N, C-alpha and C positions, 0 to 999 in steps of 0.2 A: 274662442274666436277673437283675435286681436283687433283692436280698434284701428281704423284708418284715419290719418290726419296728416297735415302738412308738417313733415319732420324738419324742414328748414326753418319754419316759423316757430315751432314748438320744440326747442332743443332738448335732447335727452342725454347729452354727453357732459353738460356742465350745469351748474345751478344758477349761473348768472351770465347774461350776454347783452349785447347792444342791438337795438332795433331802431336804426336812425338816431334820433336825439334822445330816445327813451332807453332806460336801463330795465331789462326784464329780469326778475328774480323768481326762481322756483323755490317754493317753501310750503308751509302749511299754515292754516288759520285756525285759531282756537280762542275766540272771544278775548275780551269783550269789546263791544257788547254782542250778545246773541249768537253763541255757537256752542254746540254740545258734541261736536264730532271730531274735528281736526282734519278737514279735507285739504287736498292739494290745490294750491293756487299759483298763479303767476301774477305778481305785482309789477306794475309799470310805473316808474318814477321818472320825472323830467330832469333837466340839467340842474335844476335848483333843489333836487331831492324831494320834490312834492309828489305824493301819490296821485296819479291821474286816471288809473284804470286798474281793474282786477278781472281776471278770467280764471276759469277752471283749467287745471293742467291735465290734458288728455294722456300724458305719460304715466300718470299715477295709477298703479294697480288698485289702489284703495278706492278712490272716488271717480276715476276715469273721466275727469273733465266736468263732472256735475257740481253745481253750487246752488244753494238755496237763496231765497230773496234777501235774507239778512246779510249774507256774505257779499252778494252782488251789489248791495247798497253801501259798501264800506266807504266809498269816496265821499258820499254825502255825510256819513257818520263822522269820519275822521276830520272833516273840515267844518263840523258843526260850530256855529258861533256860541253855543250854550255850554261848551266843554269847560271843565274846571282847569284853570291855568296856573294857579299859584296856591300855596298853603294859605289857609285862612283860619283865624281864631275868632271866638266870640265869648263874651262873659256868660257864666252859667245862668245868671238871672235873665239873660236875653234869649234863652232857648225858645224856639218857636218864632223868633223875630229874624228878619232879614238884615241883621246888624253885624255883618262880617267885616273883619279887618284883615287886609292882606299883610302877610308876614313873610320872613325869609325861611328857608329850610332850616337854617341853624336855630332860629327861634322855635320853630315847630318841633325840632328834635329835642331841644331843651325842655319844652313843655311836656313832651311824652316822657322823657327821662325823669323829670321831677315828679310826675304823678306815679310812674312805675315804682320809683325808689320809695316814695312815701307810703304807698299801699303795701309794698313788700315789707317795709319796716313795721307798719302799724297793724297789718292784718295777715300778712303772708302772701307769697306770690300766687297762691291758689285763689285769691280774691280778685284776680284779673281773669276775664274770659274773653276769648276771641271767637268771632263768628264769620263764616263766609256763606255765599249763596250756593247755587247748584254746583256739583262737582265737576268743574271745568277748568278755567285758566288759572285758578288759584288753589287747586286741590292739594298742593303741597306747599305753596308759598305762604299762605296764611297760617297753616300749622307751624311752619318753621319760625315765623315771627313770634307766635304764641310760646313755643317751647324754647327757642333760643334766646329771644330778647326778654320775654317776661318771666321765663322759667316756670310757667304755669301749666298744669295738666289739662286746663279747661278750654280746649278748642272744641267747637261744635258747629252745627249748622243753624242758620238764622231763625231761631225759635221754631224749628221744624218739629212739630209735635210727633212723638213716637218715632222719630228719625224716619218718617214715612216717605222716603224717596230713595229707592234702590237698596238702602241698608237692610231692610227686612229680607229681601231676596238674597243679597250677597251674604249676610250673616247666616241665613238658613243653608245656603250652599256650602259654606265652610263647615257648619255643624254636621250636615247630613252626608256630604260626599267629599269634603276637603278642598274645594276649589270652585271658582266661578264658572258657570256654564253660560255660553252664548250660542245663539242660533248660527249654524255654520253655513255661510254663503261664500266660502272660500276666501274670505277677507283676511285671514291670518297667514296667507301664503302669497308670494309675489306673482304666481301664475293663477289666473282666475278661471273658474268654470271649466269648460272642456279643454282648456289649455293646460290644466293641472292633471297629470295622469293619476294622482291619488284621489282626486275629488270626484264626488258623485252628486249630480243635481238632485235636490230633494224632490220626492214625488208629491210631497204635501208640506205646506207651511201653515202653522197656526199662529195667528196674531192675537194675543191675549192681553187685553187691557192697555193697548196703545195704538196709535195711528202713525206708523213709522214713516210714511212718506211726508208727513207734516212735522213730526217731532224730531226725527233723526237723532234719537236720544241714546245715551249710554254707549257711545262709540259704535252705534249701529246706523247704517245709512239705508233709508227706506227704499231707495232705488234698487238695492240688491234683490229685494223680493219681487219687484217688477221684472228684473232680469231673469230670475228663475221661473216666474210665471210665463214669460215669453218662451222659455225652454220646456214648458209643459207641466210645471208644478201646479197642483191644485191648492186651494186655500180654504181655511176656516177662519172666521173672524168672530171674536167675542167682544162685543161692544154694545152699549145701550143705543148708539146712534148708527144709522146707515152711512158709514164713511165711504169715501171713494173705493177703498179696498173692499169693504163689506159689500158694496154693490156688485163687485166682480167675484165674490166668494162662492164656493160650492155650498157652504153652509154658513149662515149668519145666525149667531146665537145672541139675541137681544135680551140680555139678562138684566135683572134688577140690580142697580148699583149696590156693591157691597156684599154680593152673594157668590162671589167667584169660588170660594172654597167649597161650597155645596156643589157647584157645577163640576168642579174638578173631581170631587168624590163620586159624583154620579157617573162620570165617564170611567173612573176607576172601577166602579161596580160593574159596569157593562163589560169592560175588558176582562175582568176576572171571571165574571159569571159565564161569559161566552168562551172562555179559555183562549183568549186572543193575545195573552201576554207572552213575552220572550222567555221560554222555560230555561234556556241555557244561561242567560244573564242572571235570572232570578236564582237559579240553583247554585251557580258557581260564584257569583260576585255580590250577592245581597244578604242582608240580615233583616229579620223582623217581618218577612213576607206574610207569615201566618197571622200576625197581629193586624197587618193592613187588611187582610181578607176579612177578618172579623169586623174591623171598623167600617169597612165599605158596605157591609151587608144592608145597613139601614138606609143607605142612600140610593134607593131605587129611582129609576128615571121618572116615575110618576111623582114620587115625593119631591124630588129635586125640581121638577117642572113647576110644582106649586110654590116652592121657595123662590125660584129664580124668574118666574113668569116667562118661561120658554116652553116649547113643545117637547114632550117626552121622546117622540120619535126623532126629533132633531138631535137630542142628546145621544141617542143610540147611534144615529148616523155619523155624528162627529167622532164618537169613540171608536166605531168600527173603522172609519177611514184612517184615523191616526194609528191604529194598531196594525192595519193591513197594508198600508202604503209605506214602503220602507225604501230608503230612509225618509224620515220626516223631521222637520225642524220646528221648535217651539220658540217663537219670539214674544217674550212677555214684557210687560211695561209697568209703569208707575201705579196703575190702579190695583195691581196685585198687592201693593204695599198699603194702600190707603183705606184700611179698615183696622179696627183693633186686633183682628185675627190675621194680621199681615204675615206672621211667621207660619202658622198652620196652613194658610192659603198658599203661600209659596211652596211649602212642603208638599201639599196635595198636587200641585202642578208639576213640581220637580219629580214626584213619584211617577207621573205619567211618562216622563222622558225615559226613566230607567225601565219601567214596566214594558215598554214597547221596544226596548233594545236600541234606542236612539242616543245612548250615552257615549260621547266621545268617538263618534263614528263620522265618516265623511257624509256631509249633507244632513246630519242630525244636529245635536248640540255638542259643541266641543268644549272641553275643559281648558281654561286659559288662566293667565295671570299677567302680572307686569312683565314686559320683555326684559330679559337679562337680569331678572331678580332685582330690578331697581326699587329702591325704597322711596318711592315718590307718590305717597298717598296721604291719607288723613293722619297717620301716625308718624309721618316723616319728621325726624328730629326728636321724637319723644324719648328715645334712649339717652339723649343728652340732658334730660331733666333728672335731678336727683331722685333716687328711688323712693325716699320718704315723702317727696312731694307728689310723685306719680300716684302713690297710694291714696291720695286725697281727691282723685278725680270725681267730680260730681256725677252721680247716677250709677256708679259701679255696684251699688247695693240694690238697685231696682229689680234685678233678676239675675239668676246664675249665669246667663249668657254674658252679662256685663261683668260680673265678678270674676269669671274665669277667662276673660280676655277675648271673647268673640265680638266685642264692641270696638268700633273704630274711633269713637269720639266720646266726649262727655255728653250727657243727655240734655237736650234743649229744654224739655219740660221742667226738669229739675233745676236748671240754671234759672229759669223764670221763678220757680218756687223759692230758690235761695235769695233772689233779689227781693222778693216780696216778704220773706219771713226771717232771713238770716240763718236758715236751716239748710245744710249742716254748718254753714258759716256764711258770712256776708259776701256778696259780690259787690265790689265798689267801682270797678272800671270795666268798660266794654270797648273792644276793638272790632269794628265792622270793616270787612274788606270784600268788596264786590258783592254786597248783599243789601237788600232793601226790605227788611222784614215787615215793616208796618204796611207796605203796599202789597206784599206778595207772600213770602214764605211763612210768616208768623200767623198761626191760627189765633183766634180771639184777639184780633189786632188792637182793639181798644185796651185790653188788659196789658198787652205788650207795651203799648205806648205809655200807660200809667207807670209801669215798672221802670221803663227806661228813664223817665223823668226823675226817678229817685237817685240815680247813680251819681257818684262823685265826679266821674270824668268819662266822657265818651269821645272816641276818635273814629272818624270815618275816612276810609281810603277808597276813592271811586273816580269814575270818568266824568260823571255829571252830578250836579246837585240833585238829591233825591228827597222825597218826603221824610224818610227816616233821618237823613242828615239835617234837614231844616228843622225837624221837630226837636231833636235831642242832642245833636253833636256840639261839642265845645271846640273841636279841631277838625278841619277837613283837609285832606291831602289829595292832590291831583295825580291821577294815574294815567299812564300811557295805554294806548290801544294796541291791538295785536301787531300791526305792521311796524310799530315803534318799539319793539322789544326783541331781545334774544331770549329764547327759552327752548324747551322741548316738551313733548307730550308722550306719556308712557301708559296711558290707559288702554291696556291690552295691546297685543301685537297688531301693527308694527310700531316701532319707536319712530317718532317724527320730530324733525327740527322745526323750530319757529325762528325765522331770521329777521332781524331788524333791517328795514329797507328805507326808513325815513325818520326824521327827528320828531319827537313829540313837541307839541306847541307849548309855549310858556315855559314853566318849570315842572311840567308833568314828568314823572319817572315810571319806569316799568315796575311791576311787582317784584321782580328779581333785584332791581336796583334799590327798591324800598327795603328789602331784607338787609342789604348791605348797610344802608343808612341807619335803620332802626336798631338792628343788632349791634352795629358798630358803635352806636351811642350808648345803648343800655347794657350791653355785655361784650365789650370789645375784646376781652381776653379769649373768648371762644373763637371769634373770627381769626385772631392771630394764631391760635393753636391749629386751626384748619388751613391757614395760609390763604385766606380769602380777602381780597381788596376791591373787587368789582364784580359785576354781574357775570362775566364770562368765567372768572375764576370760581364763582359760586357754582355755576353749571358744571364746570370741569370737576369740582370736588365730588359732586354727587355721581357723576358718570364714572369717575375713576375709583373713588373710595367706597361707594355704596351701590355699585352696579357691576355686573359682569361685563358690561359693554367696555368699561375701561379695565376692569380687573382681569378679564380673559383676553380681550381683543386689543387692549392697550390704546383705545381710542378716546378722543375728547370731543368737545362741542364743535371744534373746527371741522373734524372729520364728519360728524353727523350733519352739520350744515351743508357740506358738499354732497352727502348721500341723499339728503332730504328724508328718505324713508329707509329704515333698516329692519329686515325680517329675520329674527332668530328662528332656529328650527322649532317647529311645534307639531310633533307627530300625533297621530291618532292612537286611541286605546292605550293611553299612557299607563293606566292601572295594570295592564298586562306586562308592561315593560320595565317596571320598577322605577318609573319616573315621577311618581306622586309622593313618595315618602323619602325623607332624608337619608334613611339607612339603605336605600336602593332595593328594598324588598317589594315584591309585587303587591297590588292591592291599593286601597284608598287611604287617604290621610284621615282616618277616623279611628275611633277606639276599637272597633271590631276589625278594622282593615277592609271593610266592605261598604258598599252603598247601603245606608241604613234606612229602610222603609219605616222602621221604628227606631227613633234616634236614641241610642244607648245612654248618652249623658243625661238626656231629659228624664229618663227613668230614675237615675240617681238623684236628680234634683227635685223630684216630686212634680214634674211637669208632664202634661200629656205627651207621650212619645210618638203617637200617630196623629195625623191631621184630623181636623174636625171643623164643622161650621157652627158659628154662633151668631145670632142676630146682632146687627149693629145696635149700640145702646139706644139710639133713637131711630126707630123704624116702624112701619105699620104693624109689625108683629112682635115688637119688643115688649118684654115683661118688665122692663126697667122704667117705663113711662106709663102714665095712666091713660084711660080712654079719652078723658077730657083734653089732654095734650094732643092726642092723635086727631081729635076732631077739630081742634084749633089750628093745627098745622098738618094738613092732610097730604101734602105733596112731598115726594122724595126729591131731595136736592142733591145734585151732583155738580162738581165743578172741577176745573183744572185742565180742560181740553186744550190742546195746543192750537195756535193759529199760525198761518203761513208767514205773516209779516212781523209778528211780535215774538219776543223770547221772554216769557213771564212778564215782569214789569218794565222791560226795556222797550225802546224804539218809539215811545209815544211822542217824542219831541221831533221826530224826523218827518217832514211833510210827505215824502213819497210813500212812507209806510203808513202814516196816519190816514191818508186819503183812501186807502183800501178799506179800512174800517175805523171811522172816526169816533164811534161811541161804543160803550160797553153793551153787550147783548146777552139777553137771557132767551134761550131757545126752548120752545114748547110746541106740543101738538096743537093744531087749531081747535080741537075739541076742548083742550084745557083752557085756552084763551076764552072761548065762548062761555064756558061754565063760570068763569070769574069776571066776565063782562069787559074784556079788553080785546083790542085788535092789534094787528101787526103794526109796529111803529109807535105804539103807546109806550110811555115810560111807566114802569110799575115798581112798587115797593116789594121787595123780597124780605120776609121777616120771619124770625122765630123768637124764642124767649131771650136770646142773647142780644139781639139787635136787628138792625135792618139796613138795607142799602137799595139804591135804585138803578135799574138798568132798562134797556130798550128791548121790547118784545120782537123776536124774530120767529116766524113759523117754521117748523120742521115736522112734517107728518111722520117721520120715521121714529120719533120718540114715543114711548108708551105714554098715554094721557095722564098717567099718575106720576110722571117724572118730569122735572125741569132741569135744564143745564145752564148754569150761570158762568159768565166770564170771570177770570181772576186777574190780578196784577194791575188793575186800572188806577191811574192817577192822571192829572191833567196839567202838563207843564205850562200851559198858557194861563192858568188861573193864579190867583193870589198865592204867593209862596208862604205868607205868614199865617200863623194860627189866628182864627180857628180853621182857615181853609186848608193850609198845608198842601197846596196844589189840588185841593178837592179829594184828597186821598181816602177819606172815610166815606164820602158820599156814595160811591159805587163799589165799595170794597166788600166782596163776598165774605172776607174773613171777619167781618163784624158778626157773622153767624156761625162760624166754625168754632171748634172747641179745643182747649188745652186739657191735658190730664186725663184723657179718655183712651190711653194706650192699653194694649193687651197685657196679659200677665207676663209675657216675655220682655216687656218694656218697648216692644216694637209695634208699629202700626198705629194709625189714628184715623178717625172717620172723616177725612177730608171730602170723600165722595159719596157719603151715605148718611145724610142728615135729613131733617124734616123742616118744612117751611110752609108759609102761605104767601099768596100774592094778592095785590090789589092796586088799582090804578092810582098813579100820582095825581094829586089835585093841588090847587093853590092852598087850600085849607090844611091838608095833611103834610104839606111841604114847608110850613112856616119855620120849623126847626129842623135844619138839615143835620145829618149825622156828624159832620165835622164840628158843629157847635155843640151837639149833644156830648161828644166825646171830650173835646178839649176844654169846654167851659162849664158843662153841666155834670161832669163826672161819669158819663156813659149811661148805660142802662142798668137797672137794678135787677139782679138775679143771683142765684146761689152758684158761686164758682166752684167747679170741681177741684178737688185737691188730690195729690198723688197718693197712691196706695203703695208705700215703700215696703218691700219685703226683703228680709235678709235671705241670702242664698241658702237653700236647703241642701246640706252637704253631708248626708248621712254616711255615704260610702266612699266618696272620692274627693280628696282635696285638690287644690290647684296643682301642686307638684306631681301628685299621682296621676292626675288627668293628663298633664303634658307627657309624662312617661308613657302612659297608655296610648296616647296618640302616636308617638314615635314607634312604639313596639308592636302595636296591633293586638287584637284579641280574636280568638276564633281560628279556625283552620283555613288554609288557602283553598 
């Protein structure tokens, strides 16, 4: 059903037009700050080139005019008086002080080049690490700076323990079935819903471990689920909280945080036991089904109910609905990743997609990849690093998945370990781009802070001054916002243009312009070889030389800018059509050529090939902690839920956003509050053996009384920027309690959402020493820090070359 709108007002034949004195530009937005999707917008700029308004573009097949609060608030954000305007330096001994000196870009680049060359000479380029935040507007730009400018293999995510944000799911997908799977809401085609003759509305959507209407994460727009619900789709929600979606669901599974793998195996048990699986797909296209049958036997609904704190009949009902209502889509989210068993958890859920015949079918889960084979992700530019340096990437020995190339980055836990110990070699310089790890992504934040203060040189490129930059940076670089940059987005189909509509204030530059500046200073020969002199030539290089968009279609950034959106063909059931494997043979891009319920390489590596559940290391039932610990810290702590107005640690300095929720909140059942002598509105300490933080109590009767849910990403731009305050970043920081080095044996997954804690009311007496003082002046809290369990890849039968050959050739019969 096509949308109705004023086509004279919202043009669809050009990307730019005049409306009186305003220039309207159709393009897309993709942070920063605060975007994880890439929705279509119309920017309105005045005669002076100033952004004065933003609207959703109803012409867009992708977002159909919808925008979130964060995007609608762009005018306030882009005109914020707190933006960084100029490069600034500070003496190393002044870290933590607001002692910045404005400098020119030439001096800033000289400082970068001097430190890069010194560290390359004295320690090797691998002793430089670069980190970014969530995979959005710098998902290829920061890697390119790391690989091209520094010639270092050590790009990774901002001290994200266990790479526990989408990477466990995506790594599992590539290991098990050879490509990423996403819930199919017809978003990969220009015709949507009933307008697309190939598409079928899902009869059921499962939302597992995310709240899509709030988060809109991983290139998925939550509105789409509402669209298909309005067209008759039923829903199942797996979430510890009764969200808006859960309140409308046919089944709500309020599981104990961190037990998702058990729940998925319980549903698998029911589907197999009741013979509800898709026999045709299993017999023709799968490998290892019999092993899965054996593994699922122990996960009876009754046993799983005890583990997950849900009703056994609800497990049966959910499993039957998913197996019987066809097609059905699985929309999974971050919480799948956030336990040490992130890989087996993702595998168990992924198995459900294949078991029920919902693999790469209309209205099920579609296999996808970067449009036009664009090389625009975390490994972008890695091929331009010398092979002998690439081989030194930190974390590649942590598990066979890393050793044999299934990893997309260096491993953050091991970067931290290298800073602390010089093992396997020292890290001396850190480059942060669009990440604020002390406030948000970095678990064990006090530990991260202590490590960063050891570094020889730290540079931060961002839009605003952050606690991380104030704490440890020697150089800060001002970055442009989305309307001030030329770029494009390739995270799944469609490919999208990002068009510059206004100038950045001061001397701020886009991330693309930053590449040209920094690489041009540190490694100018490479830019000359590629013929790159500015941001548009940089974009054209990747579109023409490392993408079929230019290679096959002969197009460049100018063409994409006028198109706004471009949809390459993405057919269904690609495994039947020889579209998954480079040699054109039918089947999956796996060693067996099939969907692997039991993952063949895992067997070769001595890893469990079928999914399993294991208690989080700190849980009410864990055998890794004693009873005294469980008595001292009786509550299950989960964290990381998205908020309408904030994107992780961003937006706290914007009055319109802050007034919606001015304080950090910890949500709990009123029974829990009564038991611990607090009431709604009280400030409470949340504490475990690693540390504590304080947040404000909010009642939510939908949580299990044994669970509390704390906000993440909090800092207070209005507070003193200097240490020990650092904008109050440690005082309410839930990452004072989270852990590093507790990843699973695969190297993926970490217990962000399944730890233990206690709560007690804040008083004047127990608040005399705030966490900021404890961390920055008193050395933090005393406890035994976990260390990594580094394992060499077990490689009895398959080496790297043989593995790659097997992946291309396939094993087993068609």
